[in-house]
PQR file with spaces between the fields and no chain letter, atoms N, CA, C, O and H, PARSE charges and radii, in Angstrom:
ATOM       1  N    MET     1      50.014  110.883  173.115 -0.4000 1.5000
ATOM       2  CA   MET     1      48.485  110.344  173.182 -0.0000 2.0000
ATOM       3  C    MET     1      48.488  109.332  172.251  0.5500 1.7000
ATOM       4  O    MET     1      48.635  109.533  171.046 -0.5500 1.4000
ATOM       5  N    SER     2      48.303  108.059  172.846 -0.4000 1.5000
ATOM       6  CA   SER     2      48.003  106.703  171.932 -0.0000 2.0000
ATOM       7  C    SER     2      46.561  106.717  170.837  0.5500 1.7000
ATOM       8  O    SER     2      45.435  107.139  171.101 -0.5500 1.4000
ATOM       9  H    SER     2      48.183  107.895  173.825  0.4000 1.0000
ATOM      10  N    TYR     3      46.860  106.349  170.075 -0.4000 1.5000
ATOM      11  CA   TYR     3      46.022  105.860  168.889 -0.0000 2.0000
ATOM      12  C    TYR     3      44.637  105.436  169.918  0.5500 1.7000
ATOM      13  O    TYR     3      43.543  105.917  169.622 -0.5500 1.4000
ATOM      14  H    TYR     3      47.775  106.006  169.860  0.4000 1.0000
ATOM      15  N    ILE     4      44.750  104.620  170.990 -0.4000 1.5000
ATOM      16  CA   ILE     4      43.764  103.992  171.439 -0.0000 2.0000
ATOM      17  C    ILE     4      42.838  105.032  172.335  0.5500 1.7000
ATOM      18  O    ILE     4      41.624  105.135  172.155 -0.5500 1.4000
ATOM      19  H    ILE     4      45.638  104.230  171.230  0.4000 1.0000
ATOM      20  N    GLU     5      43.608  105.823  173.371 -0.4000 1.5000
ATOM      21  CA   GLU     5      43.573  106.819  174.062 -0.0000 2.0000
ATOM      22  C    GLU     5      42.635  107.739  173.178  0.5500 1.7000
ATOM      23  O    GLU     5      41.445  107.720  173.491 -0.5500 1.4000
ATOM      24  H    GLU     5      44.594  105.739  173.518  0.4000 1.0000
ATOM      25  N    THR     6      43.018  108.550  172.105 -0.4000 1.5000
ATOM      26  CA   THR     6      42.488  108.978  171.244 -0.0000 2.0000
ATOM      27  C    THR     6      41.355  108.725  170.704  0.5500 1.7000
ATOM      28  O    THR     6      40.461  109.571  170.740 -0.5500 1.4000
ATOM      29  H    THR     6      43.986  108.565  171.851  0.4000 1.0000
ATOM      30  N    LEU     7      41.221  107.794  170.242 -0.4000 1.5000
ATOM      31  CA   LEU     7      40.041  107.046  169.555 -0.0000 2.0000
ATOM      32  C    LEU     7      38.667  107.399  170.531  0.5500 1.7000
ATOM      33  O    LEU     7      37.604  107.953  170.253 -0.5500 1.4000
ATOM      34  H    LEU     7      41.947  107.107  170.212  0.4000 1.0000
ATOM      35  N    LEU     8      39.385  106.610  172.241 -0.4000 1.5000
ATOM      36  CA   LEU     8      38.429  106.753  172.924 -0.0000 2.0000
ATOM      37  C    LEU     8      37.826  108.071  173.601  0.5500 1.7000
ATOM      38  O    LEU     8      36.699  108.225  174.072 -0.5500 1.4000
ATOM      39  H    LEU     8      40.249  106.160  172.466  0.4000 1.0000
ATOM      40  N    LYS     9      38.819  108.920  173.525 -0.4000 1.5000
ATOM      41  CA   LYS     9      38.237  109.823  174.154 -0.0000 2.0000
ATOM      42  C    LYS     9      37.204  110.670  172.680  0.5500 1.7000
ATOM      43  O    LYS     9      36.186  111.353  172.789 -0.5500 1.4000
ATOM      44  H    LYS     9      39.734  108.794  173.142  0.4000 1.0000
ATOM      45  N    GLU    10      37.869  110.323  171.565 -0.4000 1.5000
ATOM      46  CA   GLU    10      36.355  111.312  170.792 -0.0000 2.0000
ATOM      47  C    GLU    10      35.375  110.192  170.736  0.5500 1.7000
ATOM      48  O    GLU    10      34.479  110.263  169.895 -0.5500 1.4000
ATOM      49  H    GLU    10      38.696  109.767  171.477  0.4000 1.0000
ATOM      50  N    LYS    11      35.439  109.179  171.523 -0.4000 1.5000
ATOM      51  CA   LYS    11      33.706  108.671  171.630 -0.0000 2.0000
ATOM      52  C    LYS    11      33.491  108.847  172.720  0.5500 1.7000
ATOM      53  O    LYS    11      33.116  107.891  173.398 -0.5500 1.4000
ATOM      54  H    LYS    11      36.166  109.121  172.206  0.4000 1.0000
ATOM      55  N    ASP    12      33.658  110.224  173.345 -0.4000 1.5000
ATOM      56  CA   ASP    12      33.466  110.951  174.887 -0.0000 2.0000
ATOM      57  C    ASP    12      33.439  109.399  176.021  0.5500 1.7000
ATOM      58  O    ASP    12      32.743  109.322  177.034 -0.5500 1.4000
ATOM      59  H    ASP    12      33.963  111.001  172.794  0.4000 1.0000
ATOM      60  N    ILE    13      34.323  108.359  175.538 -0.4000 1.5000
ATOM      61  CA   ILE    13      34.780  107.668  177.076 -0.0000 2.0000
ATOM      62  C    ILE    13      35.442  107.679  177.917  0.5500 1.7000
ATOM      63  O    ILE    13      36.616  107.952  177.666 -0.5500 1.4000
ATOM      64  H    ILE    13      34.888  108.422  174.716  0.4000 1.0000
ATOM      65  N    ASP    14      35.123  107.440  179.118 -0.4000 1.5000
ATOM      66  CA   ASP    14      36.452  108.040  179.813 -0.0000 2.0000
ATOM      67  C    ASP    14      37.171  106.918  180.308  0.5500 1.7000
ATOM      68  O    ASP    14      36.830  105.760  180.547 -0.5500 1.4000
ATOM      69  H    ASP    14      34.170  107.218  179.322  0.4000 1.0000
ATOM      70  N    LEU    15      38.241  107.531  180.403 -0.4000 1.5000
ATOM      71  CA   LEU    15      39.804  106.627  180.595 -0.0000 2.0000
ATOM      72  C    LEU    15      39.154  105.988  182.037  0.5500 1.7000
ATOM      73  O    LEU    15      39.203  104.769  182.201 -0.5500 1.4000
ATOM      74  H    LEU    15      38.517  108.472  180.208  0.4000 1.0000
ATOM      75  N    GLY    16      38.556  106.848  183.053 -0.4000 1.5000
ATOM      76  CA   GLY    16      38.770  106.324  184.354 -0.0000 2.0000
ATOM      77  C    GLY    16      38.015  105.361  184.693  0.5500 1.7000
ATOM      78  O    GLY    16      37.842  104.758  185.752 -0.5500 1.4000
ATOM      79  H    GLY    16      38.517  107.838  182.920  0.4000 1.0000
ATOM      80  N    THR    17      37.428  105.260  183.301 -0.4000 1.5000
ATOM      81  CA   THR    17      35.643  103.952  183.792 -0.0000 2.0000
ATOM      82  C    THR    17      36.221  102.636  184.196  0.5500 1.7000
ATOM      83  O    THR    17      37.042  101.979  183.555 -0.5500 1.4000
ATOM      84  H    THR    17      37.568  105.750  182.441  0.4000 1.0000
ATOM      85  N    TRP    18      35.682  102.342  185.344 -0.4000 1.5000
ATOM      86  CA   TRP    18      35.715  100.728  186.022 -0.0000 2.0000
ATOM      87  C    TRP    18      35.404   99.611  185.053  0.5500 1.7000
ATOM      88  O    TRP    18      34.409   99.808  184.356 -0.5500 1.4000
ATOM      89  H    TRP    18      35.016  102.875  185.865  0.4000 1.0000
ATOM      90  N    LEU    19      35.970   98.630  184.895 -0.4000 1.5000
ATOM      91  CA   LEU    19      35.734   97.579  184.131 -0.0000 2.0000
ATOM      92  C    LEU    19      36.097   96.481  185.106  0.5500 1.7000
ATOM      93  O    LEU    19      37.010   96.392  185.926 -0.5500 1.4000
ATOM      94  H    LEU    19      36.778   98.470  185.462  0.4000 1.0000
ATOM      95  N    LEU    20      34.524   95.195  184.573 -0.4000 1.5000
ATOM      96  CA   LEU    20      34.553   94.190  185.231 -0.0000 2.0000
ATOM      97  C    LEU    20      34.072   94.209  186.745  0.5500 1.7000
ATOM      98  O    LEU    20      34.256   93.330  187.586 -0.5500 1.4000
ATOM      99  H    LEU    20      33.782   95.267  183.907  0.4000 1.0000
ATOM     100  N    GLU    21      33.557   95.158  186.858 -0.4000 1.5000
ATOM     101  CA   GLU    21      33.100   95.364  188.356 -0.0000 2.0000
ATOM     102  C    GLU    21      31.995   94.320  189.168  0.5500 1.7000
ATOM     103  O    GLU    21      31.842   93.868  190.303 -0.5500 1.4000
ATOM     104  H    GLU    21      33.408   95.873  186.174  0.4000 1.0000
ATOM     105  N    ASP    22      31.221   94.230  187.601 -0.4000 1.5000
ATOM     106  CA   ASP    22      30.136   93.020  187.650 -0.0000 2.0000
ATOM     107  C    ASP    22      31.056   91.334  187.966  0.5500 1.7000
ATOM     108  O    ASP    22      30.254   90.433  188.211 -0.5500 1.4000
ATOM     109  H    ASP    22      31.345   94.597  186.679  0.4000 1.0000
ATOM     110  N    LYS    23      32.193   90.995  187.973 -0.4000 1.5000
ATOM     111  CA   LYS    23      33.008   90.187  188.054 -0.0000 2.0000
ATOM     112  C    LYS    23      33.917   90.573  189.331  0.5500 1.7000
ATOM     113  O    LYS    23      34.853   89.874  189.718 -0.5500 1.4000
ATOM     114  H    LYS    23      32.845   91.727  187.774  0.4000 1.0000
ATOM     115  N    GLY    24      33.644   91.384  189.734 -0.4000 1.5000
ATOM     116  CA   GLY    24      34.469   91.424  190.829 -0.0000 2.0000
ATOM     117  C    GLY    24      35.538   92.054  190.779  0.5500 1.7000
ATOM     118  O    GLY    24      36.154   91.708  191.788 -0.5500 1.4000
ATOM     119  H    GLY    24      32.883   91.952  189.420  0.4000 1.0000
ATOM     120  N    GLN    25      36.167   92.810  190.187 -0.4000 1.5000
ATOM     121  CA   GLN    25      37.568   93.912  189.629 -0.0000 2.0000
ATOM     122  C    GLN    25      37.109   94.810  190.076  0.5500 1.7000
ATOM     123  O    GLN    25      36.178   95.372  189.499 -0.5500 1.4000
ATOM     124  H    GLN    25      35.667   93.091  189.368  0.4000 1.0000
ATOM     125  N    ILE    26      37.594   95.251  191.238 -0.4000 1.5000
ATOM     126  CA   ILE    26      37.434   96.556  191.370 -0.0000 2.0000
ATOM     127  C    ILE    26      38.506   97.240  191.124  0.5500 1.7000
ATOM     128  O    ILE    26      39.633   96.750  191.192 -0.5500 1.4000
ATOM     129  H    ILE    26      38.350   94.795  191.707  0.4000 1.0000
ATOM     130  N    GLY    27      38.221   98.640  190.763 -0.4000 1.5000
ATOM     131  CA   GLY    27      39.933   99.497  190.663 -0.0000 2.0000
ATOM     132  C    GLY    27      40.459   99.108  189.035  0.5500 1.7000
ATOM     133  O    GLY    27      41.397   99.718  188.521 -0.5500 1.4000
ATOM     134  H    GLY    27      37.305   99.038  190.708  0.4000 1.0000
ATOM     135  N    LEU    28      39.858   98.223  188.461 -0.4000 1.5000
ATOM     136  CA   LEU    28      40.538   97.904  187.379 -0.0000 2.0000
ATOM     137  C    LEU    28      39.483   99.135  186.234  0.5500 1.7000
ATOM     138  O    LEU    28      38.273   99.088  186.013 -0.5500 1.4000
ATOM     139  H    LEU    28      39.096   97.727  188.878  0.4000 1.0000
ATOM     140  N    THR    29      40.899  100.496  185.515 -0.4000 1.5000
ATOM     141  CA   THR    29      40.081  101.138  184.487 -0.0000 2.0000
ATOM     142  C    THR    29      40.795  100.931  183.587  0.5500 1.7000
ATOM     143  O    THR    29      41.811  100.237  183.537 -0.5500 1.4000
ATOM     144  H    THR    29      41.882  100.534  185.695  0.4000 1.0000
ATOM     145  N    ILE    30      40.045  101.828  182.443 -0.4000 1.5000
ATOM     146  CA   ILE    30      40.173  101.677  181.146 -0.0000 2.0000
ATOM     147  C    ILE    30      42.005  102.693  180.432  0.5500 1.7000
ATOM     148  O    ILE    30      42.564  102.669  179.335 -0.5500 1.4000
ATOM     149  H    ILE    30      39.221  102.392  182.483  0.4000 1.0000
ATOM     150  N    GLU    31      42.272  103.292  181.517 -0.4000 1.5000
ATOM     151  CA   GLU    31      43.700  104.144  181.595 -0.0000 2.0000
ATOM     152  C    GLU    31      44.744  102.705  181.623  0.5500 1.7000
ATOM     153  O    GLU    31      45.617  102.348  180.831 -0.5500 1.4000
ATOM     154  H    GLU    31      41.818  103.312  182.408  0.4000 1.0000
ATOM     155  N    MET    32      44.079  101.891  183.276 -0.4000 1.5000
ATOM     156  CA   MET    32      45.302  100.697  183.476 -0.0000 2.0000
ATOM     157  C    MET    32      45.079   99.807  182.398  0.5500 1.7000
ATOM     158  O    MET    32      46.046   99.061  182.242 -0.5500 1.4000
ATOM     159  H    MET    32      43.370  102.181  183.919  0.4000 1.0000
ATOM     160  N    LEU    33      44.216   99.628  181.650 -0.4000 1.5000
ATOM     161  CA   LEU    33      44.160   98.511  180.525 -0.0000 2.0000
ATOM     162  C    LEU    33      44.942   99.201  179.092  0.5500 1.7000
ATOM     163  O    LEU    33      45.779   98.540  178.477 -0.5500 1.4000
ATOM     164  H    LEU    33      43.431  100.235  181.776  0.4000 1.0000
ATOM     165  N    ILE    34      44.593  100.443  178.712 -0.4000 1.5000
ATOM     166  CA   ILE    34      45.417  100.966  177.951 -0.0000 2.0000
ATOM     167  C    ILE    34      47.189  101.048  178.404  0.5500 1.7000
ATOM     168  O    ILE    34      48.031  100.733  177.563 -0.5500 1.4000
ATOM     169  H    ILE    34      43.913  100.980  179.212  0.4000 1.0000
ATOM     170  N    GLU    35      47.575  101.476  179.725 -0.4000 1.5000
ATOM     171  CA   GLU    35      48.804  101.193  179.845 -0.0000 2.0000
ATOM     172  C    GLU    35      49.593   99.500  179.785  0.5500 1.7000
ATOM     173  O    GLU    35      50.721   99.256  179.359 -0.5500 1.4000
ATOM     174  H    GLU    35      46.891  101.732  180.408  0.4000 1.0000
ATOM     175  N    PHE    36      48.581   98.501  180.357 -0.4000 1.5000
ATOM     176  CA   PHE    36      48.973   96.868  179.640 -0.0000 2.0000
ATOM     177  C    PHE    36      48.852   97.023  178.366  0.5500 1.7000
ATOM     178  O    PHE    36      49.900   96.702  177.806 -0.5500 1.4000
ATOM     179  H    PHE    36      47.664   98.699  180.703  0.4000 1.0000
ATOM     180  N    VAL    37      48.010   97.387  177.616 -0.4000 1.5000
ATOM     181  CA   VAL    37      48.375   96.939  176.018 -0.0000 2.0000
ATOM     182  C    VAL    37      49.337   97.485  175.670  0.5500 1.7000
ATOM     183  O    VAL    37      49.923   96.835  174.805 -0.5500 1.4000
ATOM     184  H    VAL    37      47.158   97.648  178.071  0.4000 1.0000
ATOM     185  N    TYR    38      49.932   98.639  175.994 -0.4000 1.5000
ATOM     186  CA   TYR    38      50.905   99.340  174.835 -0.0000 2.0000
ATOM     187  C    TYR    38      52.444   98.631  175.738  0.5500 1.7000
ATOM     188  O    TYR    38      53.595   98.797  175.335 -0.5500 1.4000
ATOM     189  H    TYR    38      49.456   99.167  176.696  0.4000 1.0000
ATOM     190  N    SER    39      51.993   97.733  177.185 -0.4000 1.5000
ATOM     191  CA   SER    39      54.027   97.667  177.610 -0.0000 2.0000
ATOM     192  C    SER    39      53.951   96.300  176.725  0.5500 1.7000
ATOM     193  O    SER    39      55.095   95.849  176.671 -0.5500 1.4000
ATOM     194  H    SER    39      51.057   97.598  177.512  0.4000 1.0000
ATOM     195  N    MET    40      52.917   95.357  175.914 -0.4000 1.5000
ATOM     196  CA   MET    40      53.455   94.167  175.001 -0.0000 2.0000
ATOM     197  C    MET    40      53.775   94.561  173.663  0.5500 1.7000
ATOM     198  O    MET    40      53.603   95.536  172.931 -0.5500 1.4000
ATOM     199  H    MET    40      51.988   95.723  175.958  0.4000 1.0000
ATOM     200  N    PRO    41      54.449   93.127  173.614 -0.5600 1.5000
ATOM     201  CA   PRO    41      55.144   94.279  172.342  0.2800 2.0000
ATOM     202  C    PRO    41      54.598   94.485  171.012  0.5500 1.7000
ATOM     203  O    PRO    41      53.519   94.130  170.537 -0.5500 1.4000
ATOM     204  N    ASP    42      55.598   95.155  170.495 -0.4000 1.5000
ATOM     205  CA   ASP    42      55.174   95.590  169.194 -0.0000 2.0000
ATOM     206  C    ASP    42      53.810   95.263  167.939  0.5500 1.7000
ATOM     207  O    ASP    42      52.934   95.943  167.404 -0.5500 1.4000
ATOM     208  H    ASP    42      56.474   95.444  170.881  0.4000 1.0000
ATOM     209  N    ALA    43      54.195   94.055  167.895 -0.4000 1.5000
ATOM     210  CA   ALA    43      53.164   93.467  167.038 -0.0000 2.0000
ATOM     211  C    ALA    43      51.791   93.161  168.115  0.5500 1.7000
ATOM     212  O    ALA    43      50.620   93.177  167.738 -0.5500 1.4000
ATOM     213  H    ALA    43      54.907   93.503  168.329  0.4000 1.0000
ATOM     214  N    THR    44      52.139   92.954  169.180 -0.4000 1.5000
ATOM     215  CA   THR    44      50.465   92.783  169.826 -0.0000 2.0000
ATOM     216  C    THR    44      49.675   94.282  169.693  0.5500 1.7000
ATOM     217  O    THR    44      48.510   94.418  169.319 -0.5500 1.4000
ATOM     218  H    THR    44      53.091   92.941  169.486  0.4000 1.0000
ATOM     219  N    VAL    45      50.593   95.364  170.090 -0.4000 1.5000
ATOM     220  CA   VAL    45      50.241   96.655  170.099 -0.0000 2.0000
ATOM     221  C    VAL    45      49.262   96.944  168.438  0.5500 1.7000
ATOM     222  O    VAL    45      48.124   97.339  168.184 -0.5500 1.4000
ATOM     223  H    VAL    45      51.539   95.253  170.394  0.4000 1.0000
ATOM     224  N    GLN    46      50.428   96.502  167.621 -0.4000 1.5000
ATOM     225  CA   GLN    46      49.714   96.939  166.650 -0.0000 2.0000
ATOM     226  C    GLN    46      48.087   96.056  166.029  0.5500 1.7000
ATOM     227  O    GLN    46      47.160   96.735  165.586 -0.5500 1.4000
ATOM     228  H    GLN    46      51.353   96.181  167.827  0.4000 1.0000
ATOM     229  N    GLU    47      48.007   94.553  166.107 -0.4000 1.5000
ATOM     230  CA   GLU    47      46.922   93.843  166.326 -0.0000 2.0000
ATOM     231  C    GLU    47      45.867   94.242  167.138  0.5500 1.7000
ATOM     232  O    GLU    47      44.718   94.052  166.741 -0.5500 1.4000
ATOM     233  H    GLU    47      48.760   94.001  166.467  0.4000 1.0000
ATOM     234  N    VAL    48      46.077   94.761  168.205 -0.4000 1.5000
ATOM     235  CA   VAL    48      44.922   95.326  169.024 -0.0000 2.0000
ATOM     236  C    VAL    48      44.432   96.860  168.539  0.5500 1.7000
ATOM     237  O    VAL    48      43.267   97.208  168.730 -0.5500 1.4000
ATOM     238  H    VAL    48      47.011   94.915  168.528  0.4000 1.0000
ATOM     239  N    GLU    49      45.622   97.947  167.756 -0.4000 1.5000
ATOM     240  CA   GLU    49      44.703   99.326  167.137 -0.0000 2.0000
ATOM     241  C    GLU    49      43.959   98.700  165.948  0.5500 1.7000
ATOM     242  O    GLU    49      42.886   99.113  165.509 -0.5500 1.4000
ATOM     243  H    GLU    49      46.569   97.664  167.600  0.4000 1.0000
ATOM     244  N    ASN    50      44.634   97.690  165.496 -0.4000 1.5000
ATOM     245  CA   ASN    50      43.999   97.502  163.927 -0.0000 2.0000
ATOM     246  C    ASN    50      42.416   97.325  164.189  0.5500 1.7000
ATOM     247  O    ASN    50      41.507   97.817  163.521 -0.5500 1.4000
ATOM     248  H    ASN    50      45.506   97.354  165.853  0.4000 1.0000
ATOM     249  N    THR    51      42.305   96.435  165.416 -0.4000 1.5000
ATOM     250  CA   THR    51      41.224   95.931  165.721 -0.0000 2.0000
ATOM     251  C    THR    51      40.061   96.961  166.099  0.5500 1.7000
ATOM     252  O    THR    51      38.902   96.925  165.684 -0.5500 1.4000
ATOM     253  H    THR    51      43.044   96.035  165.959  0.4000 1.0000
ATOM     254  N    PHE    52      40.522   97.716  166.818 -0.4000 1.5000
ATOM     255  CA   PHE    52      39.978   98.811  167.208 -0.0000 2.0000
ATOM     256  C    PHE    52      39.928   99.940  165.741  0.5500 1.7000
ATOM     257  O    PHE    52      38.998  100.746  165.777 -0.5500 1.4000
ATOM     258  H    PHE    52      41.463   97.745  167.156  0.4000 1.0000
ATOM     259  N    ARG    53      40.531   99.989  164.944 -0.4000 1.5000
ATOM     260  CA   ARG    53      40.360  100.388  164.012 -0.0000 2.0000
ATOM     261  C    ARG    53      39.319   99.585  162.691  0.5500 1.7000
ATOM     262  O    ARG    53      38.622  100.072  161.801 -0.5500 1.4000
ATOM     263  H    ARG    53      41.286   99.334  164.914  0.4000 1.0000
ATOM     264  N    LYS    54      39.561   98.464  163.004 -0.4000 1.5000
ATOM     265  CA   LYS    54      38.563   97.674  162.571 -0.0000 2.0000
ATOM     266  C    LYS    54      36.883   98.174  162.615  0.5500 1.7000
ATOM     267  O    LYS    54      36.037   98.644  161.854 -0.5500 1.4000
ATOM     268  H    LYS    54      40.127   98.069  163.727  0.4000 1.0000
ATOM     269  N    ILE    55      37.050   97.654  164.302 -0.4000 1.5000
ATOM     270  CA   ILE    55      35.336   98.093  164.836 -0.0000 2.0000
ATOM     271  C    ILE    55      35.140   99.856  164.745  0.5500 1.7000
ATOM     272  O    ILE    55      33.961  100.189  164.860 -0.5500 1.4000
ATOM     273  H    ILE    55      37.737   97.272  164.921  0.4000 1.0000
ATOM     274  N    ASP    56      36.025  100.896  164.575 -0.4000 1.5000
ATOM     275  CA   ASP    56      35.816  102.080  164.496 -0.0000 2.0000
ATOM     276  C    ASP    56      34.742  101.778  163.086  0.5500 1.7000
ATOM     277  O    ASP    56      33.512  101.723  163.094 -0.5500 1.4000
ATOM     278  H    ASP    56      36.983  100.626  164.482  0.4000 1.0000
ATOM     279  N    PHE    57      35.561  101.635  162.076 -0.4000 1.5000
ATOM     280  CA   PHE    57      35.040  101.421  160.784 -0.0000 2.0000
ATOM     281  C    PHE    57      33.617  101.375  160.482  0.5500 1.7000
ATOM     282  O    PHE    57      32.769  101.950  159.799 -0.5500 1.4000
ATOM     283  H    PHE    57      36.560  101.680  162.070  0.4000 1.0000
ATOM     284  N    LYS    58      33.777  100.270  161.444 -0.4000 1.5000
ATOM     285  CA   LYS    58      32.036   99.174  160.593 -0.0000 2.0000
ATOM     286  C    LYS    58      31.094  100.201  162.058  0.5500 1.7000
ATOM     287  O    LYS    58      30.082   99.584  162.390 -0.5500 1.4000
ATOM     288  H    LYS    58      34.466   99.803  161.999  0.4000 1.0000
ATOM     289  N    ASN    59      31.233  101.162  162.645 -0.4000 1.5000
ATOM     290  CA   ASN    59      30.753  101.853  163.482 -0.0000 2.0000
ATOM     291  C    ASN    59      30.358  100.686  164.484  0.5500 1.7000
ATOM     292  O    ASN    59      29.178  100.647  164.836 -0.5500 1.4000
ATOM     293  H    ASN    59      32.055  101.663  162.376  0.4000 1.0000
ATOM     294  N    GLY    60      31.310   99.654  165.016 -0.4000 1.5000
ATOM     295  CA   GLY    60      31.198   99.016  166.306 -0.0000 2.0000
ATOM     296  C    GLY    60      31.016   99.598  167.616  0.5500 1.7000
ATOM     297  O    GLY    60      31.025  100.829  167.631 -0.5500 1.4000
ATOM     298  H    GLY    60      32.268   99.685  164.730  0.4000 1.0000
ATOM     299  N    ASP    61      30.827   98.911  168.897 -0.4000 1.5000
ATOM     300  CA   ASP    61      30.844   99.449  169.929 -0.0000 2.0000
ATOM     301  C    ASP    61      32.102   98.917  170.687  0.5500 1.7000
ATOM     302  O    ASP    61      32.188   97.804  171.206 -0.5500 1.4000
ATOM     303  H    ASP    61      30.820   97.911  168.886  0.4000 1.0000
ATOM     304  N    VAL    62      33.212  100.036  170.669 -0.4000 1.5000
ATOM     305  CA   VAL    62      34.691   99.602  170.976 -0.0000 2.0000
ATOM     306  C    VAL    62      34.768   99.024  172.236  0.5500 1.7000
ATOM     307  O    VAL    62      35.715   98.306  172.556 -0.5500 1.4000
ATOM     308  H    VAL    62      33.142  100.940  170.248  0.4000 1.0000
ATOM     309  N    MET    63      33.530   99.369  173.221 -0.4000 1.5000
ATOM     310  CA   MET    63      33.786   98.874  174.771 -0.0000 2.0000
ATOM     311  C    MET    63      33.484   97.709  174.767  0.5500 1.7000
ATOM     312  O    MET    63      33.661   97.179  175.864 -0.5500 1.4000
ATOM     313  H    MET    63      32.760   99.952  172.961  0.4000 1.0000
ATOM     314  N    HIS    64      32.845   96.643  173.496 -0.4000 1.5000
ATOM     315  CA   HIS    64      32.679   95.664  173.479 -0.0000 2.0000
ATOM     316  C    HIS    64      34.376   94.506  173.937  0.5500 1.7000
ATOM     317  O    HIS    64      34.801   93.629  174.690 -0.5500 1.4000
ATOM     318  H    HIS    64      32.702   97.074  172.605  0.4000 1.0000
ATOM     319  N    TYR    65      34.783   95.545  172.615 -0.4000 1.5000
ATOM     320  CA   TYR    65      36.003   95.089  172.728 -0.0000 2.0000
ATOM     321  C    TYR    65      37.406   95.223  173.877  0.5500 1.7000
ATOM     322  O    TYR    65      38.300   94.395  174.053 -0.5500 1.4000
ATOM     323  H    TYR    65      34.438   96.257  172.004  0.4000 1.0000
ATOM     324  N    VAL    66      37.198   96.673  174.602 -0.4000 1.5000
ATOM     325  CA   VAL    66      37.763   97.071  175.684 -0.0000 2.0000
ATOM     326  C    VAL    66      37.461   96.094  176.973  0.5500 1.7000
ATOM     327  O    VAL    66      38.242   96.007  177.920 -0.5500 1.4000
ATOM     328  H    VAL    66      36.472   97.345  174.459  0.4000 1.0000
ATOM     329  N    THR    67      36.309   95.420  176.885 -0.4000 1.5000
ATOM     330  CA   THR    67      35.844   94.700  178.082 -0.0000 2.0000
ATOM     331  C    THR    67      36.522   92.757  178.136  0.5500 1.7000
ATOM     332  O    THR    67      36.658   91.847  178.953 -0.5500 1.4000
ATOM     333  H    THR    67      35.675   95.490  176.115  0.4000 1.0000
ATOM     334  N    PHE    68      36.771   93.060  176.586 -0.4000 1.5000
ATOM     335  CA   PHE    68      37.462   91.436  175.786 -0.0000 2.0000
ATOM     336  C    PHE    68      38.947   91.689  176.519  0.5500 1.7000
ATOM     337  O    PHE    68      39.559   91.084  177.399 -0.5500 1.4000
ATOM     338  H    PHE    68      36.660   93.800  175.923  0.4000 1.0000
ATOM     339  N    LEU    69      39.270   93.083  175.586 -0.4000 1.5000
ATOM     340  CA   LEU    69      40.634   93.162  176.332 -0.0000 2.0000
ATOM     341  C    LEU    69      40.885   93.070  177.959  0.5500 1.7000
ATOM     342  O    LEU    69      42.010   92.963  178.448 -0.5500 1.4000
ATOM     343  H    LEU    69      38.773   93.575  174.871  0.4000 1.0000
ATOM     344  N    ALA    70      39.812   93.121  178.628 -0.4000 1.5000
ATOM     345  CA   ALA    70      40.260   93.727  180.057 -0.0000 2.0000
ATOM     346  C    ALA    70      40.282   91.628  180.795  0.5500 1.7000
ATOM     347  O    ALA    70      41.005   90.925  181.501 -0.5500 1.4000
ATOM     348  H    ALA    70      38.898   93.209  178.231  0.4000 1.0000
ATOM     349  N    GLU    71      39.315   91.533  180.208 -0.4000 1.5000
ATOM     350  CA   GLU    71      39.172   89.909  180.708 -0.0000 2.0000
ATOM     351  C    GLU    71      40.420   89.185  180.167  0.5500 1.7000
ATOM     352  O    GLU    71      40.872   88.508  181.090 -0.5500 1.4000
ATOM     353  H    GLU    71      38.728   92.104  179.634  0.4000 1.0000
ATOM     354  N    GLY    72      40.938   89.089  179.389 -0.4000 1.5000
ATOM     355  CA   GLY    72      42.482   88.900  178.760 -0.0000 2.0000
ATOM     356  C    GLY    72      43.236   89.318  180.075  0.5500 1.7000
ATOM     357  O    GLY    72      43.517   88.493  180.945 -0.5500 1.4000
ATOM     358  H    GLY    72      40.571   89.639  178.639  0.4000 1.0000
ATOM     359  N    MET    73      43.552   90.683  180.165 -0.4000 1.5000
ATOM     360  CA   MET    73      44.164   91.123  180.458 -0.0000 2.0000
ATOM     361  C    MET    73      44.319   90.259  182.334  0.5500 1.7000
ATOM     362  O    MET    73      45.425   89.846  182.682 -0.5500 1.4000
ATOM     363  H    MET    73      43.324   91.353  179.458  0.4000 1.0000
ATOM     364  N    ILE    74      43.235   90.139  183.182 -0.4000 1.5000
ATOM     365  CA   ILE    74      42.717   89.508  184.312 -0.0000 2.0000
ATOM     366  C    ILE    74      43.090   88.280  184.159  0.5500 1.7000
ATOM     367  O    ILE    74      43.568   87.785  185.181 -0.5500 1.4000
ATOM     368  H    ILE    74      42.336   90.474  182.900  0.4000 1.0000
ATOM     369  N    GLU    75      43.047   87.657  183.314 -0.4000 1.5000
ATOM     370  CA   GLU    75      43.507   86.290  183.090 -0.0000 2.0000
ATOM     371  C    GLU    75      44.939   86.242  182.593  0.5500 1.7000
ATOM     372  O    GLU    75      45.422   85.404  183.355 -0.5500 1.4000
ATOM     373  H    GLU    75      42.660   88.058  182.484  0.4000 1.0000
ATOM     374  N    THR    76      45.422   86.433  182.191 -0.4000 1.5000
ATOM     375  CA   THR    76      47.132   86.983  181.979 -0.0000 2.0000
ATOM     376  C    THR    76      47.396   86.820  183.321  0.5500 1.7000
ATOM     377  O    THR    76      48.200   86.014  183.789 -0.5500 1.4000
ATOM     378  H    THR    76      45.030   87.114  181.572  0.4000 1.0000
ATOM     379  N    ALA    77      46.690   87.617  183.949 -0.4000 1.5000
ATOM     380  CA   ALA    77      47.598   88.221  185.213 -0.0000 2.0000
ATOM     381  C    ALA    77      47.060   87.378  186.496  0.5500 1.7000
ATOM     382  O    ALA    77      47.064   87.730  187.675 -0.5500 1.4000
ATOM     383  H    ALA    77      46.036   88.271  183.568  0.4000 1.0000
ATOM     384  N    GLY    78      46.491   85.881  185.791 -0.4000 1.5000
ATOM     385  CA   GLY    78      46.825   85.321  186.883 -0.0000 2.0000
ATOM     386  C    GLY    78      45.200   85.883  187.950  0.5500 1.7000
ATOM     387  O    GLY    78      44.787   85.080  188.786 -0.5500 1.4000
ATOM     388  H    GLY    78      46.488   85.595  184.833  0.4000 1.0000
ATOM     389  N    TYR    79      44.560   87.069  187.796 -0.4000 1.5000
ATOM     390  CA   TYR    79      43.600   87.043  189.319 -0.0000 2.0000
ATOM     391  C    TYR    79      42.069   85.972  188.876  0.5500 1.7000
ATOM     392  O    TYR    79      41.200   85.758  189.721 -0.5500 1.4000
ATOM     393  H    TYR    79      44.896   87.722  187.117  0.4000 1.0000
C-alpha cells in the first residue's frame, strides 16, 4: 500500500470517492488519481507525498490537495 493510500485510509477517506463531479468528470476516483500520481517520475511522486505530509502535519484538509491534483490530472490528460 502506498503512503498516500495509507494516509487517506487513516483519515477515513474512501478511495472509491468520485472527484470533480461538479465539473463534469463522472467516474474519476481517488484511487485512479493515486495510480496516476504513482505513474509519474520519482521526483514528482516524492514532491506529492511530501506535500501530503506537510498538510497532515499542519492538520489541514487533504481533500483540498486531492481536488487540486485531480484538476491537474484532468488538465494534463486534455479533458
